[in-house]
ROBA-559767 format. One line per field, with one value per residue (C-alpha): residue in three letters; z, x, y. Coordinates in steps of 0.25 Angstrom, whole numbers. Layout:
% ROBA-559767
r: [ALA/...]
pz: [Z/...]
px: [X/...]
py: [Y/...]
END
This chain:
% ROBA-559767
r: [MET/LEU/ALA/THR/LEU/SER/ILE/ALA/LEU/LEU/LEU/GLY/ALA/CYS/SER/THR/ASN/LYS/TYR/LEU/SER/ARG/ASP/SER/ARG/SER/THR/GLY/VAL/LEU/SER/ASN/ASP/THR/ILE/GLN/ARG/HIS/ALA/SER/ALA/GLY/PRO/LEU/ARG/ILE/ARG/SER/ALA/ARG/VAL/ILE/SER/SER/ASN/GLU/GLU/ALA/PHE/LEU/SER/LYS/LEU/THR/MET/VAL/SER/GLN/ALA/GLN/SER/SER/ILE/ASP/ALA/ALA/TYR/TYR/LEU/PHE/ALA/ASP/ASP/TYR/THR/SER/SER/ALA/PHE/ALA/ALA/GLU/LEU/ILE/ALA/ALA/ALA/ARG/ARG/GLY/VAL/ARG/VAL/ARG/LEU/LEU/LEU/ASP/TYR/HIS/ALA/THR/TYR/LYS/ASP/LEU/ASP/LEU/PHE/SER/MET/MET/GLU/LYS/HIS/GLY/ASN/THR/GLY/GLN/GLY/SER/LEU/GLN/VAL/ARG/PHE/TYR/ASN/ARG/PRO/THR/ARG/ASN/ILE/ILE/MET/ASP/ALA/ALA/TYR/ILE/THR/LEU/ARG/CYS/SER/ASP/MET/THR/MET/ASN/SER/GLU/THR/LEU/CYS/ARG/ASP/ALA/LYS/LYS/ALA/LYS/ILE/THR/GLU/LEU/PHE/GLY/THR/GLU/ILE/ILE/ASP/GLY/ASP/LEU/ALA/ALA/ASP/ILE/GLY/ILE/SER/ASN/LEU/ASN/VAL/GLY/ALA/SER/GLY/LEU/PHE/LEU/SER/GLY/LEU/TYR/SER/LYS/ASN/PRO/GLU/LEU/MET/ALA/LEU/ALA/ILE/THR/GLN/SER/ASP/ALA/ALA/GLU/GLU/GLN/PRO/SER/SER/GLY/ASN/LEU/ALA/ASP/ILE/SER/GLY/GLU/ASP/VAL/GLN/GLY/LEU/VAL/LYS/LEU/ALA/GLY/ILE/TYR/TRP/LYS/SER/ARG/THR/GLY/ASN/LEU/PHE/GLN/GLN/LEU/VAL/ALA/LYS/ILE/LYS/LEU/ALA/PHE/VAL/PHE/ALA/ILE/TYR/GLY/ASP/VAL/LEU/ASP/GLN/MET/TYR/GLY/ALA/ILE/ALA/GLU/ARG/LEU/PRO/ILE/GLU/ARG/ARG/ASP/LEU/ALA/GLU/ALA/VAL/ARG/ASP/TRP/SER/TYR/VAL/THR/ASP/TYR/MET/HIS/GLN/LYS/LEU/LEU/LEU/THR/ASP/ARG/ARG/TYR/MET/GLN/LEU/GLY/GLY/ARG/ASN/MET/GLU/ASP/THR/TYR/ASN/LEU/SER/ALA/ALA/THR/GLN/ASP/SER/GLY/GLN/LEU/PHE/ASP/ASP/THR/ASP/VAL/HIS/ALA/GLU/LEU/ALA/THR/GLY/GLY/GLU/SER/VAL/GLU/PHE/ALA/PHE/GLU/ARG/MET/TRP/ASN/PHE/ARG/THR/MET/VAL/ALA/SER/VAL/ASP/GLU/VAL/ARG/GLN/HIS/ALA/PRO/ASN/GLU/PHE/ALA/SER/ASN/ALA/ALA/GLY/ILE/SER/ALA/ALA/ARG/GLU/ALA/CYS/GLU/ASN/VAL/THR/GLY/ALA/GLU/ASN/ASP/GLN/PHE/CYS/PHE/GLU/ARG/GLU/PHE/ILE/ALA/HIS/ALA/VAL/LEU/ARG/GLU/GLU/ARG/GLU/ALA/ARG/ARG/TYR/ASP/GLU/MET/MET/HIS/ARG/ALA/GLU/HIS/PHE/ARG/GLN/GLN/ILE/TYR/PRO/LEU/MET/GLY/ALA/GLN/ASP/SER/THR/THR/ILE/ARG/ILE/ASP/SER/ASP/ALA/GLN/LEU/PHE/TYR/VAL/GLU/ASN/ILE/PRO/PHE/SER/GLY/ASP/PRO/ASP/GLY/PRO/LEU/GLN/GLY/ARG/THR/TYR/GLY/ALA/ARG/ASN/GLY/GLN/GLU/ALA/ARG/SER/GLY/LYS/ARG/ILE/HIS/SER/LEU/VAL/LEU/ALA/ALA/LEU/GLU/SER/VAL/CYS/ARG/THR/ALA/THR/ALA/GLU/SER/PRO/LYS/ARG/VAL/ILE/ILE/ASN/ASN/ALA/TYR/PHE/PHE/PRO/PRO/SER/ASN/LEU/VAL/ASP/MET/LEU/THR/LYS/MET/LEU/ASP/GLY/ARG/LEU/ASP/CYS/ARG/HIS/VAL/ASP/VAL/LYS/ILE/LEU/THR/ASN/SER/LEU/GLU/SER/THR/ASP/LEU/ALA/VAL/THR/ASN/LEU/PHE/ALA/ARG/HIS/VAL/MET/PHE/ALA/PHE/SER/ASP/HIS/ILE/ARG/SER/VAL/ARG/ASP/GLN/GLN/LYS/ALA/ALA/SER/PHE/SER/TYR/PHE/GLU/ILE/GLN/ARG/VAL/PRO/GLY/PRO/ILE/LYS/PHE/SER/LEU/HIS/SER/LYS/VAL/TRP/VAL/LEU/GLY/ASP/ASP/LEU/LEU/VAL/GLY/SER/ALA/ASN/ALA/ASP/ILE/ARG/SER/TYR/MET/MET/ASP/ALA/ASN/ASN/ALA/ILE/MET/ILE/ARG/ASP/SER/THR/ASP/MET/VAL/GLN/GLN/TYR/ILE/ALA/MET/VAL/ASP/GLN/MET/LEU/ALA/ASP/PRO/VAL/ARG/THR/LYS/ASN/LEU/SER/GLU/TYR/TYR/LEU/THR/THR/ALA/ARG/GLU/GLN/VAL/ILE/GLU/GLU/ASP/LEU/GLN/ALA/PHE/ARG/GLY/PHE/LEU/GLN/ALA/ILE/GLY/ILE/ASN/GLU/LYS/LEU/SER/PRO/GLU/GLN/LEU/ALA/GLU/VAL/GLU/ARG/ARG/PHE/VAL/ASP/LEU/LEU/ASN/LEU/ILE/TYR/SER/LEU/THR/ARG/ASP/GLY/LEU/GLU/GLY/ALA/LEU/GLY/THR/PRO/LYS/ALA/GLN/ASP/ARG/PHE/ASN/ARG/ILE/PHE/LYS/LEU/ILE]
pz: [128/130/115/116/129/121/110/118/127/113/108/119/116/103/107/104/91/81/70/74/71/82/75/76/89/94/86/83/67/57/51/38/46/55/42/37/49/47/32/25/14/11/9/-5/-16/-27/-42/-42/-32/-30/-21/-28/-23/-36/-35/-51/-51/-40/-45/-59/-54/-47/-61/-68/-57/-59/-75/-76/-65/-70/-58/-45/-39/-25/-20/-7/-6/5/-4/-18/-25/-36/-45/-57/-52/-44/-56/-65/-54/-52/-67/-68/-57/-64/-77/-70/-65/-78/-84/-75/-61/-48/-41/-25/-21/-5/-1/13/16/22/11/-1/3/-3/-17/-14/-29/-36/-30/-33/-47/-47/-43/-54/-65/-60/-59/-74/-80/-78/-64/-51/-43/-28/-18/-4/7/20/34/32/44/54/59/71/62/54/65/72/59/59/73/72/59/61/64/75/68/63/75/79/93/99/112/109/116/110/97/100/104/92/83/91/89/74/72/80/71/58/60/67/56/44/35/26/16/24/37/48/47/63/62/52/59/47/42/28/34/31/43/46/39/43/28/26/39/35/21/28/37/25/17/27/26/40/33/29/43/49/38/43/58/58/48/53/53/41/33/27/22/7/-2/-1/-16/-26/-35/-30/-33/-46/-39/-36/-32/-19/-21/-23/-12/-4/-9/-5/9/10/5/16/27/22/21/35/41/37/42/57/66/71/57/57/70/66/53/61/72/62/53/66/69/55/60/74/69/63/77/83/96/104/94/86/86/75/83/93/84/81/93/100/92/96/108/119/117/103/106/116/108/108/95/87/94/88/75/74/79/67/57/49/48/34/23/19/11/-2/-11/-24/-29/-42/-47/-33/-40/-40/-27/-24/-11/-3/2/-11/-12/-24/-29/-36/-24/-23/-37/-44/-45/-47/-61/-62/-51/-51/-38/-25/-16/-19/-10/-11/-7/-9/-14/-16/-30/-30/-40/-31/-34/-21/-11/-20/-13/0/-2/-9/2/12/3/3/19/19/7/13/29/28/42/36/21/13/-2/-9/-9/6/7/-1/10/23/18/5/-1/-9/-1/1/-14/-18/-12/-24/-22/-8/-12/-24/-16/-6/-14/-23/-10/-3/-4/-4/7/16/23/14/1/7/9/-5/-13/-7/-9/-24/-26/-20/-27/-40/-39/-32/-40/-38/-36/-51/-57/-47/-49/-64/-63/-55/-64/-75/-66/-64/-79/-81/-70/-75/-90/-84/-78/-90/-98/-91/-78/-83/-94/-83/-74/-72/-72/-58/-55/-50/-36/-37/-29/-32/-21/-22/-30/-17/-7/2/4/14/12/27/31/42/42/51/56/69/71/72/59/61/64/57/56/63/61/63/70/76/78/82/95/98/98/90/78/69/76/74/59/58/52/45/58/65/55/55/70/69/57/65/76/66/60/73/76/63/61/63/62/49/44/50/46/41/45/37/39/26/29/26/40/53/65/72/80/94/91/80/90/100/89/83/97/101/88/90/105/105/114/101/96/82/81/67/62/55/56/46/46/33/33/29/34/37/23/16/23/18/34/41/54/54/52/63/73/69/72/87/85/80/91/101/94/94/109/112/104/108/123/124/112/113/103/102/100/93/78/70/67/58/52/39/33/18/15/7/-7/-12/-25/-29/-25/-11/-9/4/8/8/9/21/19/30/28/39/39/27/23/18/20/11/12/17/32/39/50/58/69/58/50/62/70/58/44/35/28/20/16/10/19/10/14/7/-3/3/-10/-10/4/2/-10/-3/9/-1/-6/7/10/-2/1/16/11/2/10/1/2/18/29/43/54/65/71/69/79/89/89/88/98/98/101/88/81/87/84/69/70/74/63/54/60/59/44/44/50/40/29/33/36/50/56/49/57/70/81/85/99/91/83/96/102/89/89/103/101/90/98/109/99/95/109/112/100/106/119/116/106/117/127/118/114/131/131/136/124/126/132/123/129/126/112/109/114/104/92/95/97/83/75/65/61]
px: [209/194/191/197/189/176/179/182/170/161/167/169/157/163/177/175/169/177/170/177/191/201/203/187/187/197/194/179/182/177/189/189/192/180/171/177/175/160/160/156/164/174/181/176/184/176/177/165/154/142/131/118/106/97/88/88/103/105/95/101/115/109/103/116/124/115/114/130/133/141/144/137/124/122/110/103/90/80/68/68/54/47/45/52/67/68/62/73/83/78/78/92/96/90/96/109/109/104/117/126/127/125/113/110/99/97/84/77/68/56/57/56/49/37/44/49/43/52/64/61/58/71/80/72/75/89/94/91/104/119/119/110/100/97/88/89/83/88/81/74/65/74/71/64/54/50/49/40/31/31/26/15/9/10/-4/-6/-15/-3/3/-10/-11/-23/-15/-10/1/5/2/14/22/21/23/35/40/37/45/56/57/55/64/74/77/77/88/93/103/109/110/101/92/91/107/105/94/84/73/65/54/39/31/16/13/27/30/17/19/34/28/18/29/38/27/21/8/2/-9/1/6/-7/-11/0/-3/-17/-18/-28/-29/-36/-26/-19/-32/-33/-39/-54/-58/-53/-52/-37/-34/-27/-18/-4/10/16/13/-2/-4/4/-6/-19/-13/-10/-25/-30/-22/-26/-42/-41/-33/-39/-53/-50/-49/-35/-30/-34/-29/-16/-15/-17/-7/3/0/2/15/21/18/24/36/42/41/52/51/41/30/35/23/27/33/23/13/19/25/12/9/23/26/33/47/47/41/52/63/73/78/65/61/73/71/57/63/72/63/65/79/81/91/91/104/104/116/119/133/136/149/155/159/145/138/126/119/111/98/89/80/77/65/59/57/72/76/67/66/56/58/55/44/34/27/28/40/55/67/80/91/106/115/130/134/149/158/168/183/185/176/164/167/165/152/149/152/145/132/135/136/120/117/122/116/107/102/95/95/85/84/72/69/71/60/50/53/50/42/35/27/16/5/12/13/-3/-10/-17/-22/-26/-34/-40/-44/-50/-59/-63/-68/-74/-88/-87/-95/-91/-78/-73/-78/-71/-58/-58/-61/-50/-40/-45/-44/-32/-25/-31/-24/-12/2/11/26/30/21/23/37/35/26/37/47/37/34/49/52/40/45/61/56/47/60/68/57/51/60/74/73/68/80/90/81/84/97/109/113/125/137/151/158/173/182/192/180/179/165/162/150/144/132/121/122/116/129/137/151/165/173/183/175/164/150/140/125/113/113/99/100/112/118/123/138/139/133/143/145/130/131/126/139/132/126/140/147/137/139/154/153/144/155/167/159/160/174/180/171/178/175/184/178/162/155/141/132/120/110/103/94/79/76/82/78/92/96/100/116/114/105/116/126/119/115/129/132/121/121/136/140/149/156/150/150/155/146/132/122/110/100/89/79/64/53/39/35/46/49/44/45/36/38/54/51/42/50/62/57/57/71/73/65/74/86/81/77/90/98/90/93/107/115/129/130/144/147/133/133/122/110/98/87/81/69/65/52/41/41/28/25/22/35/38/53/59/74/79/94/104/115/125/134/145/155/164/157/144/136/126/116/104/105/95/97/87/86/81/94/103/96/89/93/105/109/122/129/141/150/158/172/182/172/170/164/154/149/150/142/132/130/127/116/110/113/105/94/93/92/81/67/60/67/71/67/76/68/78/71/58/63/68/55/42/35/38/22/18/27/21/7/12/20/7/-1/9/9/-6/-5/7/-2/-15/-5/-1/-16/-13/-23/-35/-30/-30/-40/-41/-34/-24/-21/-19/-9/-1/-1/3/14/20/19/26/37/40/41/49/59/61/63/73/80/80/85/96/100/101/110/101/100/115/113/114/100/93/99/96/81/80/85/76/65/65/74/62/59]
py: [168/173/170/157/152/158/149/137/139/140/128/120/111/108/105/90/93/85/92/105/106/111/124/126/121/131/143/141/144/134/128/119/108/109/110/98/89/93/90/78/82/92/101/101/107/114/116/126/127/137/141/140/148/146/135/132/133/123/113/115/112/99/94/97/90/77/78/78/68/57/47/50/58/60/68/70/79/81/84/78/81/76/89/97/99/86/78/83/80/66/65/68/58/47/51/52/38/32/38/31/41/34/43/43/52/53/59/62/50/59/69/60/48/53/52/38/33/45/40/26/30/38/26/16/26/30/15/12/17/16/23/22/30/27/36/34/42/47/45/33/28/21/6/12/19/8/0/9/11/-5/-6/5/-1/-16/-22/-29/-39/-44/-48/-56/-51/-46/-39/-25/-28/-42/-34/-24/-35/-42/-30/-27/-42/-41/-29/-34/-46/-38/-27/-36/-44/-34/-34/-23/-25/-37/-28/-29/-17/-15/-13/-1/3/4/-5/-7/-14/-11/-18/-16/-2/4/7/14/22/26/30/39/45/48/52/61/55/53/46/34/34/33/22/14/15/12/1/-8/-24/-24/-15/-27/-35/-40/-30/-33/-36/-46/-34/-32/-46/-44/-33/-38/-34/-29/-14/-16/-25/-15/-5/-14/-15/0/2/-6/1/15/12/4/15/28/24/25/37/33/34/48/51/45/53/66/63/58/71/80/72/76/91/89/82/95/101/91/83/92/89/77/68/60/48/50/45/34/31/28/17/9/1/9/2/8/21/24/18/29/26/25/38/45/39/45/59/59/53/65/67/73/70/85/86/91/86/83/77/72/65/68/82/90/94/102/104/115/116/112/100/93/101/111/121/121/119/130/146/156/155/139/139/150/146/138/137/139/138/146/136/136/124/123/117/112/105/98/96/87/81/75/61/66/71/59/51/60/57/42/43/48/39/26/29/17/20/32/30/21/17/19/4/4/16/7/-4/3/15/11/23/15/22/35/36/33/44/46/32/34/47/39/27/36/44/32/24/37/33/18/11/0/-3/-14/-8/6/-2/-11/2/9/-2/-3/11/13/2/8/22/18/19/8/11/8/17/28/27/28/40/47/45/51/63/65/65/74/85/83/87/98/103/103/109/119/122/121/132/141/139/149/160/164/172/162/164/154/159/153/146/149/138/137/135/123/116/106/96/96/87/85/69/59/53/56/55/64/70/60/47/38/44/38/37/39/53/59/73/81/87/100/101/87/92/87/74/73/74/88/94/105/110/109/117/128/130/130/139/148/150/151/163/171/167/171/183/197/212/212/199/197/185/182/170/168/156/156/145/140/135/143/135/133/120/124/123/134/142/141/146/157/161/162/170/180/183/185/172/169/181/183/199/199/189/192/181/180/170/169/159/157/165/158/163/157/145/131/125/136/128/130/144/146/140/146/160/157/153/168/174/167/171/186/186/180/191/202/199/194/197/202/213/212/198/194/191/200/192/193/185/184/178/174/181/176/183/185/177/162/157/154/155/149/148/135/138/132/141/147/158/155/166/162/149/145/133/127/115/109/111/121/129/122/110/99/101/100/89/81/81/77/90/94/108/113/122/132/138/148/153/169/173/164/166/182/180/171/181/193/184/182/197/201/192/197/212/209/211/204/191/191/198/201/196/199/211/202/192/204/211/201/196/180/178/184/176/163/166/169/157/149/154/148/136/135/136/125/115/120/119/103/101/96/106/98/85/91/95/110/105/98/110/119/108/108/124/125/116/124/136/129/126/138/143/132/135/150/145/135/144/154/145/141/156/158/146/136/129/126/113/100/97/109/110/96/98/111/103/91/98/106/96/92/106]
END
């Protein structure tokens, strides 16, 4: 009776959660029905499947899938680089399309905009044969964002008004007229919530935003009335064409803008805003730098503020599906650092990661349907042509032309001569789109050939760490998606963030499933059959719901006496995202302080915390896996154990059930790593015995190095630097105090949980 009451109390908040089966709600045990309600596809039956820890084996597997594809290729990646392995992969995609395969590539807008020419080129060459190749970008700028960019870059002189107030009114009227009547593919753009307009210098501003170039953003904002004057010499009269005239206009904007103090101030402010943006709402000044130039009614428009707050919702999925039969996913991006080993890359950074490859017997059509649901979500997804309309990359792709013109005209005297010199030299050195795409094709083929001749023969030198998945295992494809809804109803979109207790309904199916699985482990563990939980994850900075669940497991409020919990993540020396680790350390201090003071030794799970160590040598190895051992189940995917993955990003994963041998082999592999003091270090005792004040000083030194590495310290006065450092320390203390509140129950209220996630969602 007492046990039943305890379960009812713990599950009371979830009693109406339609993603939990009746059995799961009443017992706390994860049922197949509950997993299926969370899954976008499954159960998937397999002909064969394996867990791949070898970078090279994982990449060669993908290359084989593409080269052997006969009808369809669907791929989604966060990063898609322009190096050796990515070029070999891109060349295979083009070859597949030419021989008759339908190829669809979904990418993250923020991460890949800088290589827009590359993807234009891939489409061009991939549509010259019997098949097709399309590229789309996830998380396009919303209509509100484009309208704001238009307002702050429109010139008052275009309004023919003398009064500032009248100018504002005229700009608003023009924006209302243009955006209110825009039609996209026969639909009113306002009804879809998107826009492809380029008004004022909005396209230049967005190009700067997505190429992470503060100078371009400042150019767009500070363009003067003279920015659109005609070229000052007839020497340019012979140049014609829309592209060239666009470059002339950009040259004028650049020259006029860079000469004023306002421009330099804006560059510094926007660059600082990029730094602050990673610290969430407390320090997020990106919208503030923009909003101060907007009219009050738009500055306070809740929908616009929300859109800017989630402007970096990433498409963080990694998926390759060919012929609806072969599937591979995990944490690896399409880049050398994820695809090579020490045998094929002798310096720089390499990521250790995990993929699952499967030949499906059933369920491939369901995985394809899940991909198409994202692919066709027009509210957030744009084609290459649409991106070129609302955020043309002509200036962002001509940095060499800017530098050459600046150098050539450095000693020219006279303002008019200076501007003409810059225009002339910029046009002479700028590269138009057709030539840029031709260069990208030649570079891609050269790199692909280098891969085939120089890198491929060396692959396979590393020991394979493949673990076979039992043939009768069940696989479930689970996603974090931008749609809300119940499992038995239609999906709705777009979601912004998530609410604890409504994780699955908010689209965060992976995190909802992890929470249910953690509780299930405790419910099913016995003295005769103890259970393991291993969080093998690159970035451990848990959202408030995971903080709450782990706390119950580790202080004994949830009886987990037969469960062992181990966390393996990066150290400051091994990570590629130092800020995440700096913040996460103070979560661990809060955990340690709480466990030391209130832990019920009889009921609590055992716990230890390990970090990857930096091994001396020319290569920096960094953990990038996102793997969860959840008792007898294994979850492999792209979602990190951090707030961003929960609140912001689209992710995917495979939940593997009924493969006991595979899970035990994976646990043995991790245990071997944890037992090796060269590779990992147990820091559980460190967090119990080290003064947090000492760690704050260490973190501050690391933060100063971060600011210096990105050059922001050169843009700030000593007073501004001191203010940034003060805010950084305040955040460390806030993380500790909010986490400690959560461990002591204060974070249990929805308002407090939401605040914790909202503040740190961008990290």
